[in-house]
PyMOL Python script that loads the backbone (N, CA, C, O; Angstrom):
from pymol import cmd

cmd.read_pdbstr("""\
ATOM      1  N   UNK A   1     -42.665  40.858  15.585  1.00  0.00           N
ATOM      2  CA  UNK A   1     -43.596  40.428  15.174  1.00  0.00           C
ATOM      3  C   UNK A   1     -42.087  39.668  13.920  1.00  0.00           C
ATOM      4  O   UNK A   1     -42.338  38.474  13.758  1.00  0.00           O
ATOM      5  N   UNK A   2     -41.174  39.953  13.372  1.00  0.00           N
ATOM      6  CA  UNK A   2     -40.087  39.740  12.806  1.00  0.00           C
ATOM      7  C   UNK A   2     -40.651  38.477  12.308  1.00  0.00           C
ATOM      8  O   UNK A   2     -40.031  37.610  12.924  1.00  0.00           O
ATOM      9  N   UNK A   3     -41.534  37.879  11.486  1.00  0.00           N
ATOM     10  CA  UNK A   3     -41.880  36.651  10.960  1.00  0.00           C
ATOM     11  C   UNK A   3     -42.393  35.906  11.889  1.00  0.00           C
ATOM     12  O   UNK A   3     -43.372  35.183  11.698  1.00  0.00           O
ATOM     13  N   UNK A   4     -41.754  36.017  13.029  1.00  0.00           N
ATOM     14  CA  UNK A   4     -42.333  34.485  13.712  1.00  0.00           C
ATOM     15  C   UNK A   4     -43.471  34.438  14.465  1.00  0.00           C
ATOM     16  O   UNK A   4     -43.826  35.393  15.155  1.00  0.00           O
ATOM     17  N   UNK A   5     -44.114  33.338  14.388  1.00  0.00           N
ATOM     18  CA  UNK A   5     -45.187  33.065  15.458  1.00  0.00           C
ATOM     19  C   UNK A   5     -45.278  33.038  16.749  1.00  0.00           C
ATOM     20  O   UNK A   5     -44.539  32.314  17.416  1.00  0.00           O
ATOM     21  N   UNK A   6     -46.242  33.861  17.315  1.00  0.00           N
ATOM     22  CA  UNK A   6     -45.886  33.316  19.026  1.00  0.00           C
ATOM     23  C   UNK A   6     -46.524  31.898  19.283  1.00  0.00           C
ATOM     24  O   UNK A   6     -47.356  31.353  18.558  1.00  0.00           O
ATOM     25  N   UNK A   7     -46.115  31.524  20.159  1.00  0.00           N
ATOM     26  CA  UNK A   7     -46.546  30.264  20.972  1.00  0.00           C
ATOM     27  C   UNK A   7     -47.825  29.658  21.156  1.00  0.00           C
ATOM     28  O   UNK A   7     -48.254  30.208  22.171  1.00  0.00           O
ATOM     29  N   UNK A   8     -48.615  28.906  20.791  1.00  0.00           N
ATOM     30  CA  UNK A   8     -49.932  28.629  20.839  1.00  0.00           C
ATOM     31  C   UNK A   8     -50.365  28.320  22.720  1.00  0.00           C
ATOM     32  O   UNK A   8     -49.801  27.270  23.031  1.00  0.00           O
ATOM     33  N   UNK A   9     -50.968  28.769  23.666  1.00  0.00           N
ATOM     34  CA  UNK A   9     -51.065  28.553  24.614  1.00  0.00           C
ATOM     35  C   UNK A   9     -52.972  28.101  24.833  1.00  0.00           C
ATOM     36  O   UNK A   9     -54.000  28.773  24.916  1.00  0.00           O
ATOM     37  N   UNK A  10     -52.647  26.586  24.856  1.00  0.00           N
ATOM     38  CA  UNK A  10     -53.364  25.500  24.576  1.00  0.00           C
ATOM     39  C   UNK A  10     -54.555  25.863  25.783  1.00  0.00           C
ATOM     40  O   UNK A  10     -55.663  25.401  25.513  1.00  0.00           O
ATOM     41  N   UNK A  11     -54.477  26.488  26.831  1.00  0.00           N
ATOM     42  CA  UNK A  11     -55.127  26.636  27.709  1.00  0.00           C
ATOM     43  C   UNK A  11     -56.225  27.980  27.202  1.00  0.00           C
ATOM     44  O   UNK A  11     -56.878  28.477  28.119  1.00  0.00           O
ATOM     45  N   UNK A  12     -56.340  28.306  26.410  1.00  0.00           N
ATOM     46  CA  UNK A  12     -56.876  29.298  26.010  1.00  0.00           C
ATOM     47  C   UNK A  12     -57.643  29.022  24.987  1.00  0.00           C
ATOM     48  O   UNK A  12     -58.402  29.894  24.564  1.00  0.00           O
ATOM     49  N   UNK A  13     -57.590  27.741  24.386  1.00  0.00           N
ATOM     50  CA  UNK A  13     -58.317  27.231  23.077  1.00  0.00           C
ATOM     51  C   UNK A  13     -59.774  26.827  23.521  1.00  0.00           C
ATOM     52  O   UNK A  13     -59.774  26.770  24.751  1.00  0.00           O
ATOM     53  N   UNK A  14     -60.708  26.599  23.136  1.00  0.00           N
ATOM     54  CA  UNK A  14     -61.797  26.244  23.104  1.00  0.00           C
ATOM     55  C   UNK A  14     -61.801  24.993  23.284  1.00  0.00           C
ATOM     56  O   UNK A  14     -60.855  24.378  22.791  1.00  0.00           O
ATOM     57  N   UNK A  15     -63.038  24.082  24.172  1.00  0.00           N
ATOM     58  CA  UNK A  15     -63.142  22.804  24.249  1.00  0.00           C
ATOM     59  C   UNK A  15     -63.552  22.350  22.943  1.00  0.00           C
ATOM     60  O   UNK A  15     -63.940  23.199  22.141  1.00  0.00           O
ATOM     61  N   UNK A  16     -63.523  21.121  22.611  1.00  0.00           N
ATOM     62  CA  UNK A  16     -63.497  20.382  21.317  1.00  0.00           C
ATOM     63  C   UNK A  16     -64.702  19.708  21.790  1.00  0.00           C
ATOM     64  O   UNK A  16     -64.846  19.221  22.912  1.00  0.00           O
ATOM     65  N   UNK A  17     -65.864  19.724  20.502  1.00  0.00           N
ATOM     66  CA  UNK A  17     -66.826  19.115  20.310  1.00  0.00           C
ATOM     67  C   UNK A  17     -67.053  17.617  20.594  1.00  0.00           C
ATOM     68  O   UNK A  17     -66.050  16.910  20.504  1.00  0.00           O
ATOM     69  N   UNK A  18     -68.335  16.966  20.955  1.00  0.00           N
ATOM     70  CA  UNK A  18     -68.380  15.915  21.641  1.00  0.00           C
ATOM     71  C   UNK A  18     -68.543  15.482  19.983  1.00  0.00           C
ATOM     72  O   UNK A  18     -68.808  16.177  19.002  1.00  0.00           O
ATOM     73  N   UNK A  19     -68.228  13.835  20.144  1.00  0.00           N
ATOM     74  CA  UNK A  19     -68.171  13.051  18.675  1.00  0.00           C
ATOM     75  C   UNK A  19     -69.681  12.434  18.810  1.00  0.00           C
ATOM     76  O   UNK A  19     -70.140  12.516  19.950  1.00  0.00           O
ATOM     77  N   UNK A  20     -70.277  12.007  18.116  1.00  0.00           N
ATOM     78  CA  UNK A  20     -71.599  11.794  17.756  1.00  0.00           C
ATOM     79  C   UNK A  20     -72.890  12.081  18.999  1.00  0.00           C
ATOM     80  O   UNK A  20     -72.681  12.676  20.055  1.00  0.00           O
ATOM     81  N   UNK A  21     -74.000  11.602  18.645  1.00  0.00           N
ATOM     82  CA  UNK A  21     -74.926  12.449  19.403  1.00  0.00           C
ATOM     83  C   UNK A  21     -75.125  12.113  20.835  1.00  0.00           C
ATOM     84  O   UNK A  21     -75.112  10.965  21.280  1.00  0.00           O
ATOM     85  N   UNK A  22     -75.301  13.138  21.488  1.00  0.00           N
ATOM     86  CA  UNK A  22     -75.417  12.809  23.150  1.00  0.00           C
ATOM     87  C   UNK A  22     -76.465  11.566  23.508  1.00  0.00           C
ATOM     88  O   UNK A  22     -77.414  11.239  22.795  1.00  0.00           O
ATOM     89  N   UNK A  23     -76.055  10.895  24.870  1.00  0.00           N
ATOM     90  CA  UNK A  23     -76.868   9.970  24.821  1.00  0.00           C
ATOM     91  C   UNK A  23     -78.331  10.716  25.763  1.00  0.00           C
ATOM     92  O   UNK A  23     -78.369  11.805  26.334  1.00  0.00           O
ATOM     93  N   UNK A  24     -79.219   9.855  25.664  1.00  0.00           N
ATOM     94  CA  UNK A  24     -80.313  10.394  26.872  1.00  0.00           C
ATOM     95  C   UNK A  24     -79.927   9.661  27.373  1.00  0.00           C
ATOM     96  O   UNK A  24     -79.293   8.636  27.125  1.00  0.00           O
ATOM     97  N   UNK A  25     -80.481  10.393  28.589  1.00  0.00           N
ATOM     98  CA  UNK A  25     -80.733   9.616  30.278  1.00  0.00           C
ATOM     99  C   UNK A  25     -81.965   8.705  29.710  1.00  0.00           C
ATOM    100  O   UNK A  25     -82.899   8.918  28.936  1.00  0.00           O
ATOM    101  N   UNK A  26     -81.350   7.188  30.742  1.00  0.00           N
ATOM    102  CA  UNK A  26     -82.382   6.034  30.740  1.00  0.00           C
ATOM    103  C   UNK A  26     -83.972   6.219  31.492  1.00  0.00           C
ATOM    104  O   UNK A  26     -85.052   5.744  31.141  1.00  0.00           O
ATOM    105  N   UNK A  27     -83.702   6.910  32.399  1.00  0.00           N
ATOM    106  CA  UNK A  27     -84.945   7.596  33.044  1.00  0.00           C
ATOM    107  C   UNK A  27     -85.898   8.577  31.859  1.00  0.00           C
ATOM    108  O   UNK A  27     -87.115   8.422  31.957  1.00  0.00           O
ATOM    109  N   UNK A  28     -85.541   9.291  31.065  1.00  0.00           N
ATOM    110  CA  UNK A  28     -86.334   9.482  29.921  1.00  0.00           C
ATOM    111  C   UNK A  28     -86.472   8.588  28.685  1.00  0.00           C
ATOM    112  O   UNK A  28     -87.252   8.989  27.821  1.00  0.00           O
ATOM    113  N   UNK A  29     -86.040   7.813  28.546  1.00  0.00           N
ATOM    114  CA  UNK A  29     -86.283   6.721  27.379  1.00  0.00           C
ATOM    115  C   UNK A  29     -86.682   5.890  28.340  1.00  0.00           C
ATOM    116  O   UNK A  29     -86.968   5.077  27.461  1.00  0.00           O
ATOM    117  N   UNK A  30     -86.992   5.288  29.392  1.00  0.00           N
ATOM    118  CA  UNK A  30     -88.042   4.381  29.652  1.00  0.00           C
ATOM    119  C   UNK A  30     -88.902   5.056  30.680  1.00  0.00           C
ATOM    120  O   UNK A  30     -90.040   5.317  30.289  1.00  0.00           O
ATOM    121  N   UNK A  31     -88.658   5.330  31.680  1.00  0.00           N
ATOM    122  CA  UNK A  31     -90.022   6.318  32.206  1.00  0.00           C
ATOM    123  C   UNK A  31     -91.162   7.059  31.626  1.00  0.00           C
ATOM    124  O   UNK A  31     -92.378   7.017  31.814  1.00  0.00           O
ATOM    125  N   UNK A  32     -90.346   7.785  30.825  1.00  0.00           N
ATOM    126  CA  UNK A  32     -91.513   8.898  30.062  1.00  0.00           C
ATOM    127  C   UNK A  32     -92.744   8.056  29.563  1.00  0.00           C
ATOM    128  O   UNK A  32     -93.920   8.313  29.818  1.00  0.00           O
ATOM    129  N   UNK A  33     -92.275   7.003  28.807  1.00  0.00           N
ATOM    130  CA  UNK A  33     -93.167   6.470  27.761  1.00  0.00           C
ATOM    131  C   UNK A  33     -94.441   5.561  29.139  1.00  0.00           C
ATOM    132  O   UNK A  33     -95.632   5.390  28.879  1.00  0.00           O
ATOM    133  N   UNK A  34     -93.852   5.168  30.359  1.00  0.00           N
ATOM    134  CA  UNK A  34     -94.073   4.137  31.432  1.00  0.00           C
ATOM    135  C   UNK A  34     -95.300   5.020  32.054  1.00  0.00           C
ATOM    136  O   UNK A  34     -96.462   4.629  31.950  1.00  0.00           O
ATOM    137  N   UNK A  35     -94.994   6.091  32.630  1.00  0.00           N
ATOM    138  CA  UNK A  35     -95.680   7.557  33.072  1.00  0.00           C
ATOM    139  C   UNK A  35     -96.646   7.781  32.012  1.00  0.00           C
ATOM    140  O   UNK A  35     -97.799   7.599  32.404  1.00  0.00           O
ATOM    141  N   UNK A  36     -96.573   8.020  31.148  1.00  0.00           N
ATOM    142  CA  UNK A  36     -97.323   8.448  29.989  1.00  0.00           C
ATOM    143  C   UNK A  36     -98.985   7.303  29.423  1.00  0.00           C
ATOM    144  O   UNK A  36    -100.112   7.397  28.939  1.00  0.00           O
ATOM    145  N   UNK A  37     -98.162   6.499  29.862  1.00  0.00           N
ATOM    146  CA  UNK A  37     -99.166   5.163  29.712  1.00  0.00           C
ATOM    147  C   UNK A  37     -99.646   5.217  30.913  1.00  0.00           C
ATOM    148  O   UNK A  37    -100.859   5.359  30.763  1.00  0.00           O
ATOM    149  N   UNK A  38     -99.437   5.191  31.854  1.00  0.00           N
ATOM    150  CA  UNK A  38    -100.039   5.286  32.997  1.00  0.00           C
ATOM    151  C   UNK A  38    -101.399   6.123  33.202  1.00  0.00           C
ATOM    152  O   UNK A  38    -102.606   5.961  33.384  1.00  0.00           O
ATOM    153  N   UNK A  39    -100.473   7.067  33.063  1.00  0.00           N
ATOM    154  CA  UNK A  39    -102.053   8.630  32.792  1.00  0.00           C
ATOM    155  C   UNK A  39    -102.682   8.245  31.742  1.00  0.00           C
ATOM    156  O   UNK A  39    -103.569   9.058  31.484  1.00  0.00           O
ATOM    157  N   UNK A  40    -102.656   7.629  31.217  1.00  0.00           N
ATOM    158  CA  UNK A  40    -103.894   7.746  29.826  1.00  0.00           C
ATOM    159  C   UNK A  40    -104.860   6.610  30.141  1.00  0.00           C
ATOM    160  O   UNK A  40    -106.080   6.745  30.040  1.00  0.00           O
ATOM    161  N   UNK A  41    -104.252   5.465  30.534  1.00  0.00           N
ATOM    162  CA  UNK A  41    -105.166   4.254  31.341  1.00  0.00           C
ATOM    163  C   UNK A  41    -105.361   5.000  32.687  1.00  0.00           C
ATOM    164  O   UNK A  41    -106.577   4.818  32.755  1.00  0.00           O
ATOM    165  N   UNK A  42    -105.168   5.465  33.428  1.00  0.00           N
ATOM    166  CA  UNK A  42    -105.874   5.856  34.217  1.00  0.00           C
ATOM    167  C   UNK A  42    -107.095   6.782  34.165  1.00  0.00           C
ATOM    168  O   UNK A  42    -108.173   6.580  34.722  1.00  0.00           O
ATOM    169  N   UNK A  43    -106.711   7.954  33.316  1.00  0.00           N
ATOM    170  CA  UNK A  43    -107.855   8.642  32.484  1.00  0.00           C
ATOM    171  C   UNK A  43    -109.199   7.813  32.063  1.00  0.00           C
ATOM    172  O   UNK A  43    -110.393   8.079  32.202  1.00  0.00           O
ATOM    173  N   UNK A  44    -108.569   6.791  31.538  1.00  0.00           N
ATOM    174  CA  UNK A  44    -109.984   6.337  30.718  1.00  0.00           C
ATOM    175  C   UNK A  44    -110.588   5.578  31.636  1.00  0.00           C
ATOM    176  O   UNK A  44    -111.774   5.538  31.309  1.00  0.00           O
ATOM    177  N   UNK A  45    -110.349   4.718  32.977  1.00  0.00           N
ATOM    178  CA  UNK A  45    -110.529   4.233  34.102  1.00  0.00           C
ATOM    179  C   UNK A  45    -111.314   5.114  34.750  1.00  0.00           C
ATOM    180  O   UNK A  45    -112.460   4.749  35.014  1.00  0.00           O
ATOM    181  N   UNK A  46    -110.834   6.580  35.182  1.00  0.00           N
ATOM    182  CA  UNK A  46    -111.622   7.269  35.742  1.00  0.00           C
ATOM    183  C   UNK A  46    -112.596   7.807  35.196  1.00  0.00           C
ATOM    184  O   UNK A  46    -113.571   8.043  35.909  1.00  0.00           O
ATOM    185  N   UNK A  47    -112.644   8.207  33.612  1.00  0.00           N
ATOM    186  CA  UNK A  47    -113.952   8.360  32.887  1.00  0.00           C
ATOM    187  C   UNK A  47    -114.907   7.290  32.990  1.00  0.00           C
ATOM    188  O   UNK A  47    -116.104   7.416  33.247  1.00  0.00           O
ATOM    189  N   UNK A  48    -114.295   6.260  32.776  1.00  0.00           N
ATOM    190  CA  UNK A  48    -115.125   5.388  32.992  1.00  0.00           C
ATOM    191  C   UNK A  48    -116.151   4.903  34.099  1.00  0.00           C
ATOM    192  O   UNK A  48    -117.333   4.568  34.014  1.00  0.00           O
ATOM    193  N   UNK A  49    -115.453   4.968  34.952  1.00  0.00           N
ATOM    194  CA  UNK A  49    -115.961   5.113  36.467  1.00  0.00           C
ATOM    195  C   UNK A  49    -117.041   5.759  36.669  1.00  0.00           C
ATOM    196  O   UNK A  49    -118.083   5.476  37.261  1.00  0.00           O
ATOM    197  N   UNK A  50    -116.495   7.117  35.828  1.00  0.00           N
ATOM    198  CA  UNK A  50    -117.898   7.969  36.166  1.00  0.00           C
ATOM    199  C   UNK A  50    -118.920   7.891  36.218  1.00  0.00           C
ATOM    200  O   UNK A  50    -119.764   8.011  37.106  1.00  0.00           O
ATOM    201  N   UNK A  51    -118.909   7.498  34.420  1.00  0.00           N
ATOM    202  CA  UNK A  51    -120.121   7.266  33.527  1.00  0.00           C
ATOM    203  C   UNK A  51    -120.393   6.233  33.897  1.00  0.00           C
ATOM    204  O   UNK A  51    -120.984   5.827  32.896  1.00  0.00           O
ATOM    205  N   UNK A  52    -120.443   5.202  34.790  1.00  0.00           N
ATOM    206  CA  UNK A  52    -121.229   3.812  35.523  1.00  0.00           C
ATOM    207  C   UNK A  52    -121.607   4.528  36.432  1.00  0.00           C
ATOM    208  O   UNK A  52    -122.767   4.912  36.286  1.00  0.00           O
ATOM    209  N   UNK A  53    -120.856   5.039  37.757  1.00  0.00           N
ATOM    210  CA  UNK A  53    -121.682   5.834  39.118  1.00  0.00           C
ATOM    211  C   UNK A  53    -123.030   6.593  38.075  1.00  0.00           C
ATOM    212  O   UNK A  53    -124.207   6.402  38.380  1.00  0.00           O
ATOM    213  N   UNK A  54    -122.677   7.355  36.980  1.00  0.00           N
ATOM    214  CA  UNK A  54    -123.635   8.356  36.756  1.00  0.00           C
ATOM    215  C   UNK A  54    -125.213   7.312  36.066  1.00  0.00           C
ATOM    216  O   UNK A  54    -126.407   7.608  36.019  1.00  0.00           O
ATOM    217  N   UNK A  55    -124.500   6.142  35.660  1.00  0.00           N
ATOM    218  CA  UNK A  55    -125.549   5.612  35.173  1.00  0.00           C
ATOM    219  C   UNK A  55    -125.861   4.463  36.615  1.00  0.00           C
ATOM    220  O   UNK A  55    -126.744   3.617  36.469  1.00  0.00           O
ATOM    221  N   UNK A  56    -125.446   4.497  37.322  1.00  0.00           N
ATOM    222  CA  UNK A  56    -126.209   3.088  38.458  1.00  0.00           C
ATOM    223  C   UNK A  56    -126.716   4.195  39.278  1.00  0.00           C
ATOM    224  O   UNK A  56    -127.455   3.690  40.123  1.00  0.00           O
ATOM    225  N   UNK A  57    -126.670   5.343  39.409  1.00  0.00           N
ATOM    226  CA  UNK A  57    -127.301   6.118  40.212  1.00  0.00           C
ATOM    227  C   UNK A  57    -128.307   7.198  39.486  1.00  0.00           C
ATOM    228  O   UNK A  57    -129.057   7.949  40.111  1.00  0.00           O
ATOM    229  N   UNK A  58    -128.224   7.158  38.492  1.00  0.00           N
ATOM    230  CA  UNK A  58    -129.488   7.527  38.137  1.00  0.00           C
ATOM    231  C   UNK A  58    -131.187   7.883  38.298  1.00  0.00           C
ATOM    232  O   UNK A  58    -131.757   6.801  38.440  1.00  0.00           O
ATOM    233  N   UNK A  59    -132.040   8.856  38.321  1.00  0.00           N
ATOM    234  CA  UNK A  59    -133.204   8.452  39.029  1.00  0.00           C
ATOM    235  C   UNK A  59    -133.775   7.754  37.470  1.00  0.00           C
ATOM    236  O   UNK A  59    -133.397   7.906  36.308  1.00  0.00           O
ATOM    237  N   UNK A  60    -134.962   6.861  38.171  1.00  0.00           N
ATOM    238  CA  UNK A  60    -135.446   5.953  37.341  1.00  0.00           C
ATOM    239  C   UNK A  60    -137.046   6.611  37.391  1.00  0.00           C
ATOM    240  O   UNK A  60    -137.696   6.702  38.432  1.00  0.00           O
ATOM    241  N   UNK A  61    -137.563   7.077  35.935  1.00  0.00           N
ATOM    242  CA  UNK A  61    -138.560   7.189  36.478  1.00  0.00           C
ATOM    243  C   UNK A  61    -139.882   6.390  35.852  1.00  0.00           C
ATOM    244  O   UNK A  61    -139.764   5.931  34.716  1.00  0.00           O
ATOM    245  N   UNK A  62    -141.019   6.231  36.500  1.00  0.00           N
ATOM    246  CA  UNK A  62    -142.028   5.306  35.987  1.00  0.00           C
ATOM    247  C   UNK A  62    -143.034   5.568  35.369  1.00  0.00           C
ATOM    248  O   UNK A  62    -143.650   6.583  35.695  1.00  0.00           O
ATOM    249  N   UNK A  63    -143.509   4.768  34.316  1.00  0.00           N
ATOM    250  CA  UNK A  63    -144.048   5.113  33.052  1.00  0.00           C
ATOM    251  C   UNK A  63    -145.075   6.448  33.649  1.00  0.00           C
ATOM    252  O   UNK A  63    -145.070   7.460  32.948  1.00  0.00           O
ATOM    253  N   UNK A  64    -146.104   6.458  35.152  1.00  0.00           N
ATOM    254  CA  UNK A  64    -147.005   7.226  35.081  1.00  0.00           C
ATOM    255  C   UNK A  64    -146.351   8.887  35.370  1.00  0.00           C
ATOM    256  O   UNK A  64    -147.142   9.827  35.290  1.00  0.00           O
ATOM    257  N   UNK A  65    -145.158   9.101  35.639  1.00  0.00           N
ATOM    258  CA  UNK A  65    -144.131  10.280  35.990  1.00  0.00           C
ATOM    259  C   UNK A  65    -144.215  10.891  34.577  1.00  0.00           C
ATOM    260  O   UNK A  65    -144.766  11.948  34.270  1.00  0.00           O
ATOM    261  N   UNK A  66    -143.385   9.791  33.555  1.00  0.00           N
ATOM    262  CA  UNK A  66    -143.178  10.444  32.350  1.00  0.00           C
ATOM    263  C   UNK A  66    -144.809  10.976  31.491  1.00  0.00           C
ATOM    264  O   UNK A  66    -144.846  11.795  30.573  1.00  0.00           O
ATOM    265  N   UNK A  67    -146.010  10.272  32.076  1.00  0.00           N
ATOM    266  CA  UNK A  67    -147.153  11.306  31.004  1.00  0.00           C
ATOM    267  C   UNK A  67    -147.706  12.209  32.315  1.00  0.00           C
ATOM    268  O   UNK A  67    -148.367  13.208  32.030  1.00  0.00           O
ATOM    269  N   UNK A  68    -147.537  11.993  33.343  1.00  0.00           N
ATOM    270  CA  UNK A  68    -148.038  13.193  34.128  1.00  0.00           C
ATOM    271  C   UNK A  68    -147.274  14.158  34.671  1.00  0.00           C
ATOM    272  O   UNK A  68    -147.897  15.133  35.090  1.00  0.00           O
ATOM    273  N   UNK A  69    -145.932  14.168  34.801  1.00  0.00           N
ATOM    274  CA  UNK A  69    -144.958  15.317  35.319  1.00  0.00           C
ATOM    275  C   UNK A  69    -145.199  14.344  36.609  1.00  0.00           C
ATOM    276  O   UNK A  69    -146.131  13.620  36.959  1.00  0.00           O
ATOM    277  N   UNK A  70    -143.775  14.706  37.212  1.00  0.00           N
ATOM    278  CA  UNK A  70    -143.177  13.923  38.590  1.00  0.00           C
ATOM    279  C   UNK A  70    -143.723  14.934  39.828  1.00  0.00           C
ATOM    280  O   UNK A  70    -143.412  16.125  39.859  1.00  0.00           O
ATOM    281  N   UNK A  71    -144.515  14.339  40.764  1.00  0.00           N
ATOM    282  CA  UNK A  71    -145.480  14.802  41.866  1.00  0.00           C
ATOM    283  C   UNK A  71    -144.167  14.489  43.141  1.00  0.00           C
ATOM    284  O   UNK A  71    -143.721  13.390  43.472  1.00  0.00           O
ATOM    285  N   UNK A  72    -143.765  15.898  43.687  1.00  0.00           N
ATOM    286  CA  UNK A  72    -142.732  14.828  44.601  1.00  0.00           C
ATOM    287  C   UNK A  72    -143.794  15.955  45.888  1.00  0.00           C
ATOM    288  O   UNK A  72    -144.553  16.916  45.766  1.00  0.00           O
ATOM    289  N   UNK A  73    -143.334  15.232  46.896  1.00  0.00           N
ATOM    290  CA  UNK A  73    -143.593  15.845  48.425  1.00  0.00           C
ATOM    291  C   UNK A  73    -142.858  16.086  49.433  1.00  0.00           C
ATOM    292  O   UNK A  73    -142.528  15.291  50.313  1.00  0.00           O
ATOM    293  N   UNK A  74    -142.513  17.478  49.302  1.00  0.00           N
ATOM    294  CA  UNK A  74    -141.557  18.081  50.150  1.00  0.00           C
ATOM    295  C   UNK A  74    -141.468  17.277  51.797  1.00  0.00           C
ATOM    296  O   UNK A  74    -140.679  17.693  52.645  1.00  0.00           O
TER     297      UNK A  74
END
""", "prot")
cmd.dss("prot")
cmd.show_as("cartoon", "prot")
cmd.util.cbc("prot")
cmd.orient("prot")
């Protein structure tokens, strides 16, 4: 050691950190909002379609059925 420093081995040093922020992948930046919008619109369309079918195929009661109850014949 006689007051002399050993030579630096550059291969043993860690890699330098990146400068600036990491770039997000284009698929994540563009694709995620598009897919999310599609899923939301499809969900609302499905709920609306189901509600429409429920109203369309609902059983219609006549006035006398409401007054006297339903009379069904097997």
